[in-house]
MOPAC internal coordinates of N, CA, C and O (Angstrom, degrees):
PM7 1SCF
backbone

  N    0.0000 0     0.00 0     0.00 0    0    0    0
  C    1.4338 1     0.00 0     0.00 0    1    0    0
  C    1.5214 1   109.78 1     0.00 0    2    1    0
  O    1.2310 1   120.36 1   -46.67 1    3    2    1
  N    1.3004 1   116.92 1   133.33 1    3    2    1
  C    1.4566 1   121.76 1   178.35 1    5    3    2
  C    1.5175 1   108.42 1   -95.32 1    6    5    3
  O    1.2310 1   120.78 1   -43.99 1    7    6    5
  N    1.2916 1   116.11 1   136.01 1    7    6    5
  C    1.4604 1   120.27 1   179.93 1    9    7    6
  C    1.5156 1   109.78 1  -177.63 1   10    9    7
  O    1.2310 1   121.20 1    21.55 1   11   10    9
  N    1.3097 1   115.31 1  -158.45 1   11   10    9
  C    1.4640 1   120.72 1   179.66 1   13   11   10
  C    1.5219 1   110.69 1   -70.55 1   14   13   11
  O    1.2310 1   120.98 1   -36.28 1   15   14   13
  N    1.3135 1   115.74 1   143.72 1   15   14   13
  C    1.4578 1   122.00 1   172.28 1   17   15   14
  C    1.5285 1   106.91 1   -61.60 1   18   17   15
  O    1.2310 1   120.11 1   -29.96 1   19   18   17
  N    1.3246 1   117.40 1   150.04 1   19   18   17
  C    1.4645 1   120.65 1  -177.08 1   21   19   18
  C    1.5339 1   111.79 1   -56.44 1   22   21   19
  O    1.2310 1   119.69 1   145.06 1   23   22   21
  N    1.3225 1   118.20 1   -34.94 1   23   22   21
  C    1.4645 1   120.68 1   178.10 1   25   23   22
  C    1.5333 1   111.43 1   -62.55 1   26   25   23
  O    1.2310 1   120.93 1   144.63 1   27   26   25
  N    1.3204 1   115.83 1   -35.37 1   27   26   25
  C    1.4611 1   120.28 1  -178.53 1   29   27   26
  C    1.5298 1   112.37 1   -75.86 1   30   29   27
  O    1.2310 1   120.29 1   171.26 1   31   30   29
  N    1.3400 1   117.06 1    -8.74 1   31   30   29
  C    1.4654 1   122.19 1   177.36 1   33   31   30
  C    1.5187 1   111.57 1   -99.56 1   34   33   31
  O    1.2310 1   120.15 1  -168.37 1   35   34   33
  N    1.3208 1   117.32 1    11.63 1   35   34   33
  C    1.4592 1   123.02 1  -175.77 1   37   35   34
  C    1.5296 1   110.65 1  -104.00 1   38   37   35
  O    1.2310 1   120.55 1   -36.30 1   39   38   37
  N    1.3258 1   116.55 1   143.70 1   39   38   37
  C    1.4697 1   121.38 1   177.14 1   41   39   38
  C    1.5199 1   111.88 1   -61.77 1   42   41   39
  O    1.2310 1   119.89 1   153.68 1   43   42   41
  N    1.3256 1   117.82 1   -26.32 1   43   42   41
  C    1.4577 1   121.81 1  -176.40 1   45   43   42
  C    1.5284 1   114.19 1   -83.65 1   46   45   43
  O    1.2310 1   120.23 1   172.34 1   47   46   45
  N    1.3190 1   117.16 1    -7.66 1   47   46   45
  C    1.4691 1   121.55 1   179.32 1   49   47   46
  C    1.5276 1   109.24 1   -69.68 1   50   49   47
  O    1.2310 1   120.44 1   -42.80 1   51   50   49
  N    1.3080 1   116.76 1   137.20 1   51   50   49
  C    1.4610 1   121.72 1   178.42 1   53   51   50
  C    1.5172 1   106.79 1   -95.46 1   54   53   51
  O    1.2310 1   121.03 1   -83.15 1   55   54   53
  N    1.3223 1   115.63 1    96.85 1   55   54   53
  C    1.4612 1   122.79 1  -173.92 1   57   55   54
  C    1.5179 1   112.18 1   -68.34 1   58   57   55
  O    1.2310 1   121.11 1   -44.38 1   59   58   57
  N    1.3233 1   115.48 1   135.62 1   59   58   57
  C    1.4519 1   121.63 1   174.04 1   61   59   58
  C    1.5127 1   115.51 1    77.07 1   62   61   59
  O    1.2310 1   119.98 1  -176.78 1   63   62   61
  N    1.3108 1   117.65 1     3.22 1   63   62   61
  C    1.4544 1   119.67 1  -179.55 1   65   63   62
  C    1.5183 1   110.26 1  -112.01 1   66   65   63
  O    1.2310 1   121.21 1   -66.40 1   67   66   65
  N    1.2844 1   115.28 1   113.60 1   67   66   65
  C    1.4632 1   120.70 1   176.19 1   69   67   66
  C    1.5143 1   108.80 1  -117.84 1   70   69   67
  O    1.2310 1   120.48 1   -44.24 1   71   70   69
  N    1.2835 1   116.68 1   135.76 1   71   70   69
  C    1.4538 1   122.27 1   176.34 1   73   71   70
  C    1.5194 1   106.46 1  -125.81 1   74   73   71
  O    1.2310 1   120.68 1   -57.97 1   75   74   73
  N    1.2998 1   116.30 1   122.03 1   75   74   73
  C    1.4650 1   120.94 1  -177.79 1   77   75   74
  C    1.5261 1   111.22 1    53.51 1   78   77   75
  O    1.2310 1   120.76 1  -139.33 1   79   78   77
  N    1.3330 1   116.15 1    40.67 1   79   78   77
  C    1.4579 1   123.00 1   177.20 1   81   79   78
  C    1.5226 1   113.58 1    62.05 1   82   81   79
  O    1.2310 1   119.81 1  -152.14 1   83   82   81
  N    1.3228 1   117.97 1    27.86 1   83   82   81
  C    1.4563 1   119.01 1   176.69 1   85   83   82
  C    1.5216 1   110.34 1  -125.54 1   86   85   83
  O    1.2310 1   120.99 1   -36.86 1   87   86   85
  N    1.3291 1   115.71 1   143.14 1   87   86   85
  C    1.4579 1   121.94 1   178.31 1   89   87   86
  C    1.5244 1   108.33 1   -70.85 1   90   89   87
  O    1.2310 1   121.07 1   -27.77 1   91   90   89
  N    1.3384 1   115.57 1   152.23 1   91   90   89
  C    1.4613 1   120.13 1  -179.45 1   93   91   90
  C    1.5223 1   110.20 1  -128.06 1   94   93   91
  O    1.2310 1   121.58 1   -23.62 1   95   94   93
  N    1.3349 1   114.58 1   156.38 1   95   94   93
  C    1.4513 1   120.72 1   174.64 1   97   95   94
  C    1.5286 1   107.73 1  -151.86 1   98   97   95
  O    1.2310 1   120.64 1    -4.06 1   99   98   97
  N    1.3345 1   116.37 1   175.94 1   99   98   97
  C    1.4650 1   119.67 1  -179.95 1  101   99   98
  C    1.5236 1   111.85 1   -64.68 1  102  101   99
  O    1.2310 1   120.23 1   149.39 1  103  102  101
  N    1.3308 1   117.17 1   -30.61 1  103  102  101
  C    1.4704 1   120.69 1   178.56 1  105  103  102
  C    1.5278 1   111.54 1   -73.54 1  106  105  103
  O    1.2310 1   120.47 1   146.82 1  107  106  105
  N    1.3288 1   116.70 1   -33.18 1  107  106  105
  C    1.4681 1   122.85 1  -179.63 1  109  107  106
  C    1.5256 1   109.20 1  -129.47 1  110  109  107
  O    1.2310 1   119.78 1  -105.43 1  111  110  109
  N    1.3384 1   118.03 1    74.57 1  111  110  109
  C    1.4657 1   120.70 1  -176.28 1  113  111  110
  C    1.5264 1   114.41 1   -64.59 1  114  113  111
  O    1.2310 1   119.86 1   159.62 1  115  114  113
  N    1.3228 1   117.88 1   -20.38 1  115  114  113
  C    1.4625 1   121.02 1   178.65 1  117  115  114
  C    1.5207 1   112.32 1   -95.02 1  118  117  115
  O    1.2310 1   120.11 1  -175.15 1  119  118  117
  N    1.3197 1   117.39 1     4.85 1  119  118  117
  C    1.4648 1   122.04 1   179.16 1  121  119  118
  C    1.5117 1   111.80 1   123.53 1  122  121  119
  O    1.2310 1   120.62 1   -47.17 1  123  122  121
  N    1.3143 1   116.42 1   132.83 1  123  122  121
  C    1.4559 1   121.23 1   178.31 1  125  123  122
  C    1.5274 1   107.94 1   -72.03 1  126  125  123
  O    1.2310 1   119.82 1   -53.56 1  127  126  125
  N    1.3355 1   117.95 1   126.44 1  127  126  125
  C    1.4736 1   120.12 1  -179.43 1  129  127  126
  C    1.5208 1   111.67 1   -56.66 1  130  129  127
  O    1.2310 1   120.81 1   -40.63 1  131  130  129
  N    1.3123 1   116.06 1   139.37 1  131  130  129
  C    1.4669 1   122.08 1  -178.01 1  133  131  130
  C    1.5270 1   111.94 1   -56.26 1  134  133  131
  O    1.2310 1   120.12 1   139.42 1  135  134  133
  N    1.3175 1   117.37 1   -40.58 1  135  134  133
  C    1.4624 1   120.57 1   179.92 1  137  135  134
  C    1.5278 1   111.24 1   -66.59 1  138  137  135
  O    1.2310 1   120.16 1   147.05 1  139  138  137
  N    1.3171 1   117.31 1   -32.95 1  139  138  137
  C    1.4636 1   121.24 1   177.35 1  141  139  138
  C    1.5312 1   109.23 1   -66.00 1  142  141  139
  O    1.2310 1   120.31 1   135.54 1  143  142  141
  N    1.3203 1   117.00 1   -44.46 1  143  142  141
  C    1.4623 1   120.94 1   179.00 1  145  143  142
  C    1.5212 1   111.91 1   -64.20 1  146  145  143
  O    1.2310 1   120.44 1   141.28 1  147  146  145
  N    1.3098 1   116.77 1   -38.72 1  147  146  145
  C    1.4580 1   120.98 1  -175.76 1  149  147  146
  C    1.5242 1   112.84 1   -71.58 1  150  149  147
  O    1.2310 1   119.82 1   145.65 1  151  150  149
  N    1.3262 1   117.96 1   -34.35 1  151  150  149
  C    1.4642 1   120.50 1  -171.94 1  153  151  150
  C    1.5213 1   114.59 1  -118.95 1  154  153  151
  O    1.2310 1   119.67 1  -165.48 1  155  154  153
  N    1.3248 1   118.23 1    14.52 1  155  154  153
  C    1.4577 1   120.00 1  -177.08 1  157  155  154
  C    1.5272 1   111.42 1   -73.02 1  158  157  155
  O    1.2310 1   121.08 1   -37.09 1  159  158  157
  N    1.2915 1   115.54 1   142.91 1  159  158  157
  C    1.4629 1   122.15 1   172.48 1  161  159  158
  C    1.5224 1   105.76 1  -138.61 1  162  161  159
  O    1.2310 1   120.35 1    -8.27 1  163  162  161
  N    1.3057 1   116.94 1   171.73 1  163  162  161
  C    1.4569 1   119.83 1  -178.05 1  165  163  162
  C    1.5307 1   111.48 1   -56.17 1  166  165  163
  O    1.2310 1   120.41 1   139.51 1  167  166  165
  N    1.3323 1   116.83 1   -40.49 1  167  166  165
  C    1.4561 1   120.67 1  -177.92 1  169  167  166
  C    1.5343 1   111.91 1   -64.57 1  170  169  167
  O    1.2310 1   120.10 1   145.53 1  171  170  169
  N    1.3234 1   117.41 1   -34.47 1  171  170  169
  C    1.4623 1   120.24 1  -176.94 1  173  171  170
  C    1.5227 1   113.49 1   -88.23 1  174  173  171
  O    1.2310 1   119.71 1   177.83 1  175  174  173
  N    1.3189 1   118.16 1    -2.17 1  175  174  173
  C    1.4654 1   118.24 1  -179.69 1  177  175  174
  C    1.5219 1   112.70 1  -112.05 1  178  177  175
  O    1.2310 1   119.93 1  -165.68 1  179  178  177
  N    1.3367 1   117.75 1    14.32 1  179  178  177
  C    1.4606 1   120.65 1   174.39 1  181  179  178
  C    1.5301 1   108.79 1   -62.51 1  182  181  179
  O    1.2310 1   119.89 1   136.89 1  183  182  181
  N    1.3178 1   117.81 1   -43.11 1  183  182  181
  C    1.4616 1   123.07 1   175.29 1  185  183  182
  C    1.5266 1   106.94 1  -130.01 1  186  185  183
  O    1.2310 1   120.59 1   -89.63 1  187  186  185
  N    1.3144 1   116.47 1    90.37 1  187  186  185
  C    1.4669 1   120.78 1  -176.31 1  189  187  186
  C    1.5266 1   111.81 1   -69.58 1  190  189  187
  O    1.2310 1   120.69 1   130.33 1  191  190  189
  N    1.3384 1   116.29 1   -49.67 1  191  190  189
  C    1.4566 1   120.77 1  -175.88 1  193  191  190
  C    1.5252 1   108.50 1  -170.52 1  194  193  191
  O    1.2310 1   120.22 1   -38.73 1  195  194  193
  N    1.3115 1   117.18 1   141.27 1  195  194  193
  C    1.4631 1   122.69 1   176.17 1  197  195  194
  C    1.5239 1   113.48 1    52.52 1  198  197  195
  O    1.2310 1   120.14 1  -144.50 1  199  198  197
  N    1.3318 1   117.33 1    35.50 1  199  198  197
  C    1.4581 1   121.07 1   178.77 1  201  199  198
  C    1.5198 1   114.62 1    76.57 1  202  201  199
  O    1.2310 1   120.05 1  -176.85 1  203  202  201
  N    1.3166 1   117.52 1     3.15 1  203  202  201
  C    1.4574 1   121.88 1   178.58 1  205  203  202
  C    1.5192 1   107.93 1   -99.71 1  206  205  203
  O    1.2310 1   120.89 1   -48.68 1  207  206  205
  N    1.3191 1   115.90 1   131.32 1  207  206  205
  C    1.4516 1   120.45 1  -178.46 1  209  207  206
  C    1.5115 1   111.55 1  -135.54 1  210  209  207
  O    1.2310 1   121.19 1     7.92 1  211  210  209
  N    1.3057 1   115.33 1  -172.08 1  211  210  209
  C    1.4525 1   121.78 1  -177.39 1  213  211  210
  C    1.5236 1   111.61 1   -66.24 1  214  213  211
  O    1.2310 1   120.97 1   -51.36 1  215  214  213
  N    1.3281 1   115.75 1   128.64 1  215  214  213
  C    1.4594 1   123.23 1   172.01 1  217  215  214
  C    1.5224 1   105.67 1  -131.03 1  218  217  215
  O    1.2310 1   119.68 1   -62.00 1  219  218  217
  N    1.3333 1   118.21 1   118.00 1  219  218  217
  C    1.4667 1   119.73 1  -177.77 1  221  219  218
  C    1.5200 1   112.10 1   -58.97 1  222  221  219
  O    1.2310 1   121.04 1   -40.82 1  223  222  221
  N    1.3500 1   115.62 1   139.18 1  223  222  221
  C    1.4603 1   119.37 1   179.74 1  225  223  222
  C    1.5128 1   111.74 1   -73.39 1  226  225  223
  O    1.2310 1   120.21 1   160.70 1  227  226  225
  N    1.3450 1   117.21 1   -19.30 1  227  226  225
  C    1.4598 1   120.71 1   173.45 1  229  227  226
  C    1.5181 1   109.08 1  -141.27 1  230  229  227
  O    1.2310 1   120.82 1   -24.96 1  231  230  229
  N    1.3101 1   116.04 1   155.04 1  231  230  229
  C    1.4559 1   120.06 1  -175.19 1  233  231  230
  C    1.5167 1   113.88 1   -75.45 1  234  233  231
  O    1.2310 1   119.99 1   173.23 1  235  234  233
  N    1.3142 1   117.62 1    -6.77 1  235  234  233
  C    1.4614 1   120.87 1   178.81 1  237  235  234
  C    1.5170 1   112.41 1   -80.68 1  238  237  235
  O    1.2310 1   119.56 1   169.18 1  239  238  237
  N    1.3463 1   118.45 1   -10.82 1  239  238  237
  C    1.4627 1   121.60 1  -177.00 1  241  239  238
  C    1.5181 1   110.43 1   -69.97 1  242  241  239
  O    1.2310 1   120.75 1   -48.50 1  243  242  241
  N    1.3097 1   116.18 1   131.50 1  243  242  241
  C    1.4672 1   122.11 1   170.01 1  245  243  242
  C    1.5170 1   107.57 1  -139.58 1  246  245  243
  O    1.2310 1   120.31 1   -39.29 1  247  246  245
  N    1.2766 1   117.01 1   140.71 1  247  246  245
  C    1.4650 1   122.40 1  -179.53 1  249  247  246
  C    1.5345 1   110.27 1   -64.09 1  250  249  247
  O    1.2310 1   119.83 1   148.33 1  251  250  249
  N    1.2956 1   117.93 1   -31.67 1  251  250  249
  C    1.4555 1   121.93 1  -177.22 1  253  251  250
  C    1.5203 1   112.75 1   -71.56 1  254  253  251
  O    1.2310 1   119.26 1   166.24 1  255  254  253
  N    1.3384 1   119.02 1   -13.76 1  255  254  253
  C    1.4660 1   121.15 1  -178.16 1  257  255  254
  C    1.5234 1   112.70 1   -74.31 1  258  257  255
  O    1.2310 1   119.77 1   168.78 1  259  258  257
  N    1.3405 1   118.05 1   -11.22 1  259  258  257
  C    1.4619 1   121.17 1   178.81 1  261  259  258
  C    1.4737 1   107.16 1   -69.85 1  262  261  259
  O    1.2310 1   120.10 1   180.00 1  263  262  261

């Protein structure tokens, strides 16, 4: 299924803000590491960084819907 990257479906994602061509979020305010974006899965984003992890931007999100 094609759609938003899991990071872009998180409440902590900073939408529309790119710095040096990298996506940002509250867990990675200086830019989400490229390797994190490439290999992230639901299991690896429970605690992304500094105790901040994935929080769905809407309650309809389920990992099984992919």
